[in-house]
C-alpha positions as CSV (number, residue, x, y, z in Angstrom):
1,M,-3.5,-32.6,0.2
2,T,-4.8,-31.2,3.4
3,M,-8.7,-31.1,4.0
4,L,-9.1,-27.2,3.6
5,A,-7.7,-27.6,0.2
6,I,-9.7,-30.7,-0.9
7,V,-12.8,-28.8,0.3
8,L,-12.1,-25.5,-1.5
9,C,-11.2,-27.4,-4.5
10,L,-14.5,-29.1,-4.5
11,S,-16.2,-25.9,-3.8
12,W,-14.7,-24.3,-6.6
13,L,-15.7,-27.3,-8.9
14,M,-19.4,-27.6,-7.7
15,W,-19.6,-23.5,-8.3
16,T,-18.4,-24.0,-11.9
17,L,-20.5,-26.9,-12.7
18,S,-23.6,-25.0,-10.9
19,V,-22.8,-22.2,-13.3
20,C,-23.1,-24.5,-16.4
21,W,-26.3,-26.1,-15.1
22,R,-27.9,-22.7,-14.5
23,H,-26.7,-21.5,-18.1
24,R,-27.9,-24.7,-20.0
25,Q,-31.4,-24.6,-18.1
26,H,-32.1,-21.5,-20.5
27,P,-30.7,-22.7,-23.9
28,D,-30.5,-20.3,-26.8
29,V,-33.0,-20.0,-29.5
30,A,-32.3,-22.4,-32.4
31,G,-28.6,-23.1,-30.9
32,S,-27.7,-19.4,-31.5
33,L,-26.3,-16.9,-29.0
34,T,-29.0,-14.6,-28.9
35,T,-28.3,-12.7,-25.7
36,P,-24.4,-13.0,-25.0
37,L,-23.0,-14.5,-21.8
38,L,-20.1,-12.4,-20.1
39,V,-17.5,-13.5,-18.0
40,A,-15.7,-10.6,-16.8
41,Y,-12.5,-10.3,-14.7
42,A,-10.5,-8.2,-12.6
43,S,-6.8,-9.5,-12.0
44,Q,-3.4,-8.3,-10.6
45,S,-1.5,-11.5,-10.8
46,G,-3.3,-13.3,-13.7
47,A,-5.1,-15.7,-11.4
48,A,-8.5,-14.2,-11.9
49,R,-7.9,-13.7,-15.6
50,A,-6.9,-17.7,-15.9
51,L,-10.2,-18.8,-13.9
52,A,-12.5,-16.5,-16.1
53,L,-10.6,-18.5,-19.1
54,A,-11.1,-21.6,-17.7
55,Q,-15.1,-20.6,-16.8
56,Q,-15.4,-19.8,-20.6
57,Q,-14.4,-23.0,-21.7
58,A,-16.6,-24.4,-19.0
59,L,-19.3,-22.8,-20.4
60,G,-18.8,-24.1,-24.1
61,G,-15.8,-21.8,-25.3
62,P,-16.0,-18.3,-27.2
63,A,-19.1,-19.0,-28.9
64,K,-21.2,-19.3,-25.9
65,A,-19.3,-16.7,-23.6
66,S,-17.5,-13.7,-24.1
67,V,-14.3,-12.9,-21.5
68,R,-13.5,-9.2,-21.1
69,A,-11.2,-7.5,-18.4
70,L,-13.4,-5.0,-16.6
71,S,-10.9,-2.4,-18.1
72,E,-12.4,-3.2,-21.6
73,L,-16.0,-2.6,-20.3
74,Q,-18.1,0.2,-19.6
75,P,-20.7,-0.4,-16.6
76,R,-23.8,0.5,-19.1
77,Q,-22.6,-2.3,-21.6
78,L,-24.0,-4.7,-19.2
79,T,-27.4,-4.1,-20.3
80,Q,-26.4,-6.1,-23.4
81,F,-26.1,-9.0,-21.5
82,E,-28.5,-11.7,-20.1
83,K,-25.9,-13.2,-17.7
84,A,-22.7,-12.0,-16.2
85,I,-20.2,-13.8,-14.5
86,F,-17.6,-11.9,-12.4
87,V,-14.5,-13.4,-11.4
88,V,-12.2,-10.7,-9.4
89,S,-9.4,-10.7,-7.1
90,T,-9.4,-8.2,-4.2
91,Y,-5.9,-6.0,-4.1
92,G,-4.4,-4.4,-1.3
93,D,-6.3,-2.7,1.5
94,G,-9.7,-4.1,0.0
95,E,-9.3,-2.6,-3.4
96,P,-10.0,-3.6,-6.8
97,P,-7.1,-4.9,-9.1
98,D,-5.5,-1.8,-11.2
99,N,-7.8,-3.1,-14.2
100,G,-11.2,-3.0,-12.5
101,R,-10.6,0.4,-10.6
102,R,-12.3,2.6,-13.6
103,F,-15.1,0.3,-14.1
104,Y,-16.0,0.3,-10.5
105,R,-15.7,3.8,-9.9
106,E,-18.0,4.4,-12.9
107,L,-20.6,1.5,-11.6
108,Q,-20.5,3.6,-8.4
109,A,-21.3,6.7,-10.0
110,L,-24.2,5.4,-11.7
111,T,-25.5,4.1,-8.2
112,K,-25.1,7.8,-6.7
113,A,-26.8,9.4,-9.9
114,S,-29.7,7.1,-10.0
115,G,-30.0,7.8,-6.3
116,A,-29.9,11.7,-7.0
117,N,-32.4,11.2,-10.1
118,A,-34.9,9.2,-8.0
119,L,-34.9,11.7,-4.9
120,S,-35.4,14.8,-7.4
121,D,-38.4,12.7,-9.0
122,N,-39.8,11.9,-5.7
123,P,-38.5,14.2,-3.1
124,G,-41.2,13.2,-0.4
125,S,-40.1,9.5,-0.7
126,D,-38.1,8.7,2.5
127,G,-39.9,5.6,3.9
128,P,-38.5,2.5,4.6
129,H,-40.5,0.5,1.8
130,D,-39.5,2.8,-1.3
131,T,-38.2,1.1,-4.0
132,D,-34.5,1.4,-4.3
133,P,-33.6,4.1,-6.6
134,G,-31.0,2.2,-8.2
135,Q,-33.0,-1.0,-9.1
136,S,-34.0,-0.3,-12.8
137,L,-30.5,0.1,-14.7
138,L,-29.2,-3.5,-14.7
139,S,-32.7,-5.0,-13.9
140,S,-32.7,-7.4,-17.0
141,L,-28.8,-8.8,-15.7
142,T,-28.4,-12.1,-13.7
143,Y,-25.0,-11.9,-12.4
144,D,-22.6,-14.2,-10.3
145,V,-19.4,-13.3,-8.6
146,L,-16.4,-15.5,-7.8
147,A,-14.3,-13.4,-5.2
148,L,-10.6,-14.4,-4.9
149,G,-8.6,-13.1,-2.0
150,D,-6.0,-14.1,0.7
151,S,-7.6,-14.8,4.0
152,S,-4.6,-13.7,6.0
153,Y,-5.7,-10.2,5.2
154,P,-8.8,-8.6,7.1
155,K,-10.6,-7.3,4.2
156,F,-10.6,-11.0,2.4
157,C,-12.5,-10.7,-0.9
158,Q,-13.6,-7.3,-0.2
159,F,-13.8,-6.1,-3.7
160,G,-15.8,-9.0,-4.8
161,A,-18.4,-8.2,-1.8
162,D,-18.5,-4.6,-3.0
163,L,-19.1,-5.6,-6.4
164,Y,-21.6,-8.1,-5.6
165,T,-23.8,-5.3,-3.8
166,T,-23.3,-2.5,-6.0
167,L,-24.8,-4.5,-8.9
168,A,-27.7,-5.6,-6.9
169,R,-28.2,-1.9,-6.1
170,L,-28.5,-1.1,-9.6
171,G,-31.2,-4.0,-10.2
172,A,-29.2,-6.6,-11.2
173,K,-30.4,-10.3,-10.2
174,A,-28.0,-12.6,-8.1
175,G,-28.0,-16.1,-9.4
176,A,-26.3,-17.4,-6.4
177,P,-24.8,-16.2,-3.0
178,L,-21.3,-14.4,-3.1
179,Q,-18.5,-17.1,-3.7
180,T,-15.5,-16.6,-1.9
181,F,-11.9,-18.5,-2.0
182,D,-8.7,-18.2,-0.5
183,Q,-6.4,-17.8,-3.7
184,Q,-3.5,-19.6,-2.1
185,Q,-5.8,-22.9,-1.7
186,L,-7.4,-23.0,-5.4
187,P,-5.8,-25.2,-8.0
188,N,-3.2,-23.0,-9.8
189,V,-5.0,-22.8,-13.3
190,A,-3.1,-20.0,-14.3
191,A,0.1,-22.1,-14.6
192,T,1.4,-23.9,-17.5
193,T,3.0,-27.2,-17.0
194,G,5.3,-27.6,-14.4
195,Q,9.0,-28.3,-15.7
196,S,12.0,-29.4,-13.5
197,W,15.1,-27.1,-12.8
198,Q,18.3,-27.6,-11.4
199,L,19.8,-25.1,-8.8
200,L,23.1,-23.8,-10.6
201,V,24.1,-21.0,-8.4
202,R,23.0,-19.4,-5.2
203,Q,24.4,-16.1,-4.5
204,R,23.7,-13.6,-1.3
205,L,23.3,-10.1,-2.7
206,N,23.2,-8.1,0.8
207,A,25.2,-7.8,4.0
208,Q,25.5,-10.9,6.2
209,T,23.9,-9.1,9.5
210,E,20.5,-8.7,7.2
211,P,17.7,-11.1,6.3
212,G,19.5,-12.7,3.1
213,L,18.5,-11.6,-0.2
214,F,19.7,-14.3,-2.7
215,L,20.1,-14.7,-6.5
216,L,19.0,-18.4,-7.5
217,R,20.2,-19.3,-11.1
218,F,18.7,-22.4,-12.6
219,T,19.3,-24.6,-15.7
220,S,16.9,-27.4,-17.2
221,S,17.6,-30.3,-19.3
222,Q,14.3,-29.7,-21.1
223,P,13.7,-27.1,-24.0
224,L,13.2,-23.6,-22.3
225,P,9.6,-22.5,-21.9
226,H,8.5,-19.2,-23.0
227,W,7.7,-16.4,-20.7
228,R,8.1,-12.7,-20.7
229,A,9.2,-10.0,-18.1
230,G,6.6,-9.7,-15.5
231,D,5.7,-13.5,-15.3
232,L,5.7,-15.4,-12.2
233,V,6.6,-18.9,-11.0
234,A,4.6,-21.2,-8.6
235,I,6.9,-23.0,-6.4
236,S,5.6,-25.6,-3.6
237,P,8.0,-26.1,-0.8
238,D,10.2,-29.2,-1.1
239,N,8.3,-29.9,-4.3
240,N,5.5,-31.1,-2.2
241,P,2.1,-30.3,-4.2
242,D,0.2,-30.7,-0.9
243,I,1.7,-27.4,0.5
244,A,0.4,-24.2,-1.1
245,A,2.7,-23.0,-3.8
246,R,4.6,-19.5,-3.5
247,R,4.8,-17.3,-6.4
248,Y,8.0,-15.4,-7.0
249,S,8.4,-12.9,-10.0
250,V,10.8,-14.1,-12.5
251,A,14.2,-12.2,-12.7
252,A,15.2,-13.2,-16.4
253,V,14.1,-13.6,-19.7
254,P,14.2,-16.8,-22.0
255,H,17.3,-15.3,-23.9
256,D,19.2,-15.5,-20.7
257,N,19.1,-19.3,-21.2
258,E,18.3,-19.7,-17.5
259,M,15.8,-19.2,-15.2
260,Q,16.6,-16.6,-12.1
261,L,14.9,-16.0,-9.3
262,I,15.7,-13.1,-6.4
263,V,14.4,-14.2,-2.9
264,R,14.2,-13.0,0.4
265,Q,14.9,-15.4,3.1
266,H,11.7,-14.9,5.5
267,I,12.3,-15.5,9.2
268,D,9.4,-15.6,11.6
269,E,9.4,-14.7,15.1
270,Q,10.9,-17.7,16.2
271,S,13.7,-17.1,14.3
272,Q,13.1,-19.9,12.0
273,P,13.1,-19.5,8.2
274,G,9.9,-19.7,5.9
275,L,9.0,-22.8,4.2
276,C,9.8,-22.3,1.0
277,S,12.5,-19.3,1.4
278,G,14.1,-21.2,3.8
279,W,14.3,-24.3,1.4
280,L,15.2,-22.3,-1.5
281,T,17.9,-20.0,0.0
282,R,19.5,-22.5,2.6
283,N,18.5,-26.3,2.3
284,L,18.2,-26.9,-1.4
285,V,21.6,-28.3,-2.5
286,L,23.3,-26.9,-5.5
287,G,22.0,-29.3,-8.3
288,G,19.2,-29.9,-6.5
289,T,15.6,-30.1,-8.5
290,V,13.1,-27.4,-8.2
291,N,9.5,-28.1,-10.1
292,M,8.3,-24.8,-11.2
293,Q,5.1,-23.7,-12.9
294,L,5.4,-20.4,-15.1
295,Q,2.3,-18.2,-14.6
296,P,1.7,-15.7,-16.9
297,N,1.0,-12.1,-15.8
298,P,-0.2,-10.0,-18.4
299,S,-0.9,-7.0,-16.1
300,C,2.9,-6.5,-15.5
301,H,3.7,-7.1,-19.5
302,I,5.0,-3.9,-21.0
303,N,4.3,-4.0,-24.9
304,D,5.3,-0.5,-26.2
305,E,9.3,-0.7,-26.2
306,Q,9.4,2.8,-27.0
307,A,7.7,4.3,-24.1
308,P,9.9,5.9,-21.1
309,L,10.0,3.1,-18.2
310,L,10.2,4.0,-14.5
311,L,11.0,1.0,-12.5
312,I,10.7,1.3,-8.9
313,G,11.2,-1.4,-6.2
314,A,12.8,-2.8,-2.9
315,G,14.4,-5.9,-1.9
316,S,13.4,-8.9,-3.7
317,G,11.5,-6.6,-5.8
318,L,14.8,-6.5,-7.9
319,A,13.5,-9.8,-9.5
320,G,10.9,-8.2,-11.5
321,I,12.9,-5.2,-12.3
322,R,15.9,-7.5,-13.3
323,G,13.3,-9.1,-15.6
324,H,12.3,-6.0,-17.5
325,L,15.7,-4.7,-17.7
326,A,16.8,-8.0,-19.1
327,E,13.9,-7.7,-21.5
328,R,15.2,-4.1,-22.7
329,V,18.6,-5.4,-23.3
330,H,17.3,-8.1,-25.7
331,L,15.1,-5.5,-27.4
332,A,17.9,-3.1,-28.1
333,K,19.9,-6.0,-29.5
334,Q,17.2,-6.6,-31.6
335,A,16.6,-3.2,-33.0
336,Q,20.3,-2.7,-33.4
337,Q,20.2,-5.6,-35.8
338,A,17.4,-4.5,-37.5
339,L,18.5,-1.2,-37.6
340,R,15.3,0.1,-35.7
341,L,15.2,2.8,-33.1
342,P,16.5,1.7,-29.6
343,P,13.9,1.2,-27.0
344,G,12.7,4.2,-24.5
345,P,15.0,5.4,-21.7
346,V,14.7,3.6,-18.5
347,W,15.1,5.1,-14.8
348,L,15.6,2.7,-12.0
349,I,15.0,3.6,-8.2
350,Y,16.0,0.6,-6.0
351,G,16.1,0.3,-2.3
352,E,17.7,-1.9,0.3
353,R,18.4,-1.6,3.9
354,T,22.0,-0.8,3.5
355,D,24.8,0.2,0.8
356,D,26.5,-3.4,1.4
357,L,25.4,-4.9,-1.7
358,N,27.2,-7.7,-3.5
359,P,29.9,-6.0,-5.9
360,L,28.5,-8.1,-8.8
361,L,25.0,-6.6,-8.5
362,K,26.2,-3.1,-8.6
363,A,28.4,-3.7,-11.6
364,E,25.7,-5.4,-13.5
365,L,23.5,-2.4,-12.9
366,A,26.4,0.1,-13.2
367,G,27.2,-1.6,-16.6
368,W,23.8,-1.5,-18.0
369,Q,23.8,2.1,-17.0
370,Q,27.3,2.6,-18.8
371,A,26.0,0.8,-21.9
372,G,22.9,3.5,-22.2
373,M,20.5,0.9,-21.2
374,L,19.7,2.4,-17.7
375,H,19.6,6.4,-18.0
376,Q,19.2,7.0,-14.6
377,L,19.8,4.8,-11.4
378,D,19.0,6.0,-7.9
379,Y,19.5,3.9,-4.6
380,A,17.7,4.4,-1.4
381,F,19.2,2.7,1.8
382,S,16.8,2.8,4.8
383,Q,19.3,2.1,7.3
384,D,22.3,4.4,6.1
385,P,23.5,6.0,9.3
386,A,24.4,9.1,7.4
387,N,21.3,9.4,4.8
388,P,18.5,7.1,5.8
389,C,16.0,7.0,2.8
390,Y,13.2,4.9,1.4
391,V,12.1,4.7,-2.4
392,Q,9.3,6.8,-1.9
393,D,11.4,9.5,-0.4
394,I,13.3,9.5,-3.9
395,V,9.9,9.7,-5.7
396,Q,8.8,12.4,-3.9
397,K,12.2,14.3,-4.1
398,N,12.0,13.9,-7.7
399,A,8.1,14.4,-8.3
400,A,8.5,17.1,-11.2
401,Q,11.0,15.3,-13.0
402,I,9.4,12.0,-12.9
403,A,6.2,13.7,-14.2
404,R,8.2,15.0,-17.4
405,F,9.8,11.7,-17.7
406,I,6.4,9.6,-17.7
407,G,4.4,12.2,-19.4
408,T,1.4,10.9,-20.6
409,G,2.6,7.8,-22.3
410,G,5.3,6.2,-20.0
411,H,5.0,3.2,-18.1
412,I,5.6,2.4,-14.4
413,Y,6.5,-1.0,-12.9
414,V,6.6,-1.3,-9.2
415,C,7.7,-4.4,-7.8
416,G,8.0,-5.3,-3.9
417,R,6.0,-5.6,-0.7
418,Y,2.7,-3.9,-0.9
419,D,2.8,-3.0,3.0
420,G,5.0,0.1,3.4
421,M,6.8,0.5,0.0
422,G,4.2,-0.2,-2.4
423,S,1.5,1.7,-1.0
424,A,3.7,4.9,-0.1
425,V,5.0,4.8,-3.6
426,D,1.4,4.8,-5.0
427,A,0.8,7.8,-2.6
428,Q,3.7,9.6,-3.8
429,L,3.2,8.8,-7.6
430,R,-0.4,10.0,-7.5
431,Q,0.7,13.4,-6.2
432,A,3.8,13.7,-8.3
433,L,1.6,12.9,-11.5
434,G,-1.5,14.5,-10.2
435,T,-4.8,12.8,-10.4
436,T,-5.7,13.4,-14.1
437,T,-2.4,11.9,-15.5
438,Y,-2.2,9.3,-12.6
439,T,-5.8,8.1,-13.6
440,H,-4.9,8.0,-17.0
441,L,-1.6,5.7,-16.9
442,V,-4.0,3.3,-14.8
443,E,-6.8,3.3,-17.4
444,Q,-4.3,2.8,-20.2
445,G,-2.8,-0.2,-18.6
446,C,0.7,2.0,-18.2
447,Y,0.9,1.4,-14.4
448,H,1.9,-2.1,-13.4
449,R,2.1,-3.1,-10.1
450,D,3.8,-6.7,-8.9
451,L,3.2,-6.3,-5.2
452,Y,2.9,-8.7,-2.3
């Protein structure tokens, strides 16, 4: 393990112990929880949620601390708590995760409202020593913020920093300085116990002239674990635990009786393959063993099988898309056997660089379309000489149809790169659906983004 990883892991451990110590310095009267302790999280990939659950256990379990996603809280509910610990990730360009957007927007609105009220009550106050107008609403709350992020991005842990500052402006008292951690270096507490898988098939899905896109199929001699479409696996290159694990979207469901991944071979500026992608797509021999840790990702689970489902992705984003399609196929078989209504309609918009896709991939998607599992299938090929097109262009072109298809109760799942595809698709969806419907879908947990 590198010295940096050791330092970060020790920092995380010391933060956890310090929170426990500060809490136990003020025990509850007669051992009962008279003023609840809150552990709140905002998580896009499940890491912050898992850390929040671990924090709850470190503080004594559910009897001592409640765990809630920010999407389940109203800012004014914070006045009910004596202490709140926030475990939050930063997403995209310094943004809150999807399940923290609404809470943070309302928290900012409280800050502005408090400021406006204070100015109207005291219009002549403009001196540098005036009381901060927001310092009253949360004056009874003590808080800590643990911010997770990726240090390779310029706005590292930005949402955690913004939340820390906003809470202070509303009068809450910080129990400790803001704690920031590189998510890639922290122990993977979100993952289940590791399992060994043997590479059964490695199949190229795109043209030889492009960076390789590979379907990897694995089998295991151990009983298959449980997972759901939308979940991730963590893999360390060469099975070396001292190297930070890479996370990949799962492209199968347990009923496929195997694990499947779809991996893009990363090539750097020196024409060298990425540590993990190169190992998986080039150097790992058939029959070779890969240690994987399943990482639940509840924000990308789709629990309403009757709802219309729009799947959007490009490149290796096909992995998460295929997982959801496989889950719908299994649900359709269950519905048929139980004489229930079949799952709702599915529309797939998928993009690659050229139309030179593996015939087996095209045949699988076409087969699902003919069987009625895929109600609409649109391709976008960005380097097509006759008609270059991106998935966001398909969304823009079909904006009115997408709005009708989703309505107010459909689900949207987007998988692939955040830069370029993910951000552009988000902008087009916001325009197609309108602000009201778009916000409603986010707040109801119907907009699922597995972007990296």
